[in-house]
N, C-alpha and C positions, 0 to 999 in steps of 0.2 A: 274337573278330574273324571267325572262320570263318562265323558265322551271317549276316554281311552279304555273304558271297561268293555269286556266282551258283551255282545248284545243280549245274551241270555241273562247275564247278571244285571245289566243296566235296566232291564225290564222288570226286575223283581221288586215287589213291595217290601217295605222294611221288615215286616214280620217273617216273611219267607227267607229273606237274605240272612237275617239273624239266626233263624232256625238251622239253616244249612251251615252257617259259620260255626254254630255250637256243635253240630254233628262232626264237622271237620276237626275242630279242636279236640273233641273227645277221642276221635280215632288217632290223632297224632299223639295225644297224651298217653295212650295205651302203649305206644312204642312198638307195635307189632306190624307196622306197615313197611313194606320194602322201601328202600331209599328213593328210587325213582318216583314211586307213587307218593311218597312223603313230600318230595319237591313239588310235584304237581298239585297236591292238596294244599300245600303252603301258599303257592301262587294263587290258587283259587280263593283260599281263605283271605288273602290280602285284598283281592279284588272285592270280595263280599264285604270286608271291613270298610273299604272305601265307599261302597254303595250305601252302607248303613250310615256312615258319617255324612255323606252328601244329603241323604234323605232327612237326617236329624237337623242339619243346618237349615234346610228348606222349611222344616216344620217350625224351628225356632224363629225364623224370620216372619212367620205368619202369626205368632203368638202376640197378643196384646194384653196389657194389664188394664183393669178397670180402674178408673179414677173416681174418687168419691168427693161429694161436696161437704160443707162444714157440718151437716147433719148426718153424714155417713151414708148418704144415698148415692147410688151410681149416677154419674153425670156424663160419662163418656169413656173413651178408651185412648190409650197412648201406646206407642210401640214399646215392647218389653226390652229393657236393657239387659241382655243376656250376659254381659261381662260382669 
């Protein structure tokens, strides 16, 4: 999904994409944005949401859980079952 995003959004790290998304939501919630601008903001917000979702999924795929031995000591890792 990230490949269909505008290049400027696809290049954003999670924190910046989320911050911009929050700003857009705040502006739309105020209700004082002209209709055409609201539509453009909504479209950009949707692309930012998709970028955040993609980055979160990538991060989840990298997370591992620590496995413990019978004495409770770390013995290795296994992939995290995010479901």
